[in-house]
N, C-alpha and C positions, 0 to 999 in steps of 0.2 A: 439402494447401495450408496454408501457414503464415500465421498471423494475427499482427497487431501487438497485443500484450497488455501491460497495465500492472498491476503489483502494488504495493500500498501495504504498507509494513513499519513496525511500531512495537513498542517494548518499553519497559517502565519498572521491571522487577524484575530483581534481580541485576545483572550487568555488561551493561547494555542495549546498550552500544556493541559489545561483542564478540558478543553474540547477534545483533544486526542484521547484522554482518559475516558471521557463520556462516550466517545465513539467505540472504544474497545468494549465498554460495558454494553452498548447497544448491539454490537456484533455478537457478543456472548448470548444475547437473548433471541437471536434469529430463529425462526421456526426450522425444524428438521436439521439443526446445526448444533455443534458444540465447539466451544473455544478450546483448542488443544494447547496452544502456547502463544505467548506474546514476547516480542523483542523488548529490549531496553528502549527508552526514548532517546532520540538523537536530535541534535541541532544541526541544521545545514543551511548554507547560503542559497538564496534563490538562483535558479538556473534559467537563462534566457528571460529574465524579468528583474524587477526591482522590488523593494519592500523589505520588511523585517525578515529575519531568519525564520526558517520553518522548524517546527517540531514534527519529527517523523517517527514512525514505528511500522512494523509488519506483524500481522497476526496470522496464525495458522488455525483454520477451522476444519472440522470434519463435517461435511454437509452433503445432504441428499437433495438439496434444492437444484433445479436446473440452472444453467448458467444465466439465462435471460431473467429468470425469477430472482436469482441472487443479485444481478445487476440492478433490478428494480428496487430491491431492499436497500442496496447501498445508496442509490440515488435518493431514496426517501429519507435515509439517515442524514445525508448531506443537506437536503432541503430543510429538515427539522433543525439544523444548525445554521440556517440562513445562507446556504451556499448560493452564490450567483455566478453566472458565467459571462461577464461582460466582454471578455476577449481572451485569446489564448494565453495561457500562463499568467493570468491575472492573480493577484494576491487572493487568498481564499480563507473563509472561516473553517472549511473542512473539505478535504479531497480524499475519496476512497476509491482505490483502483484495484480491480480484480487482476492480480498479477499472474497467478497460475490456477488452473482448474483441472486438478488431476494431471494426467499426461496429455490432455486434449489441446489441440490447436483450433482456435475459433477465429473466423474472419468474416464478420457480418458488418453491416452499415453501423450498428450500434455498439459492437463489442469486438475487440481484438485481444486474443489470449494465445500465447503469453503477451503481456503488455508490451507494446512495440518498442518502448524506450527503456525498459527495465535494465537492460545490460549497459546502459549509458549513464546510470544514476547511482552514485555512491549511497544516497539516502534510501535506495531500495536494496542494493546488493548487500551492504554491510549488515543491516538488520535481518535480512533474509538468511544470510549465511550464519548469523548468530543462532537462528532457529534450526537450521539444517545445513551443516558444514559441507555435505556432499550432494546437495540438491542439484538436479539437472533441470535445464530449461528446454522444453520440447522444441525440436528443430534447431537448437542453438548449442547444446552441449552443457558442460558444467558451468554453473554460475561462478565458481571460483576462477575460471579462465578469464573473466572480464574485470576482475578487481584491479589489476595493474593499469588498465585503461582509464579508470576513474580516480586514480590515486591523487590527482591534482585538485580534486573537488574538496572544498572545506566542509568537514563534517566532524562532529564529536559526540561521543556518548554523554548524555546529560546525567548529572548526579540524581540519585533518587531522593525524594523529599519525604 
């Protein structure tokens, strides 16, 4: 059975725009999964950190991978792009977050879904809502209800090249 899955993508080291595009292509190749939609690319200021602006996007997959297997694939794609985790919110070559996994709520040592900070981040909410204007967040309600709270965060849709 295929589930509706949303992945948040971010990068701010190297050629972040190229990296995000490569990550989207890699996600489209995941086993037992299909790329359904991708948001525009967005530029956003780092939150609780320093460094260059991020390039962000959200993709929707239809996937029959289990959540833990999907997470392993996401981490492998991050590692293939040189991802390091020196400290919390460190600048990164690539960050892939499992935002939503169907209607499931998951809380394990390695994975929390819905992503615990997704309602606090404009760089997640705006591209997510671009893909699905009426999407709900399990246990939290409508994603649209959180937009006003992130209105002060600097984010802009990037022009296509």
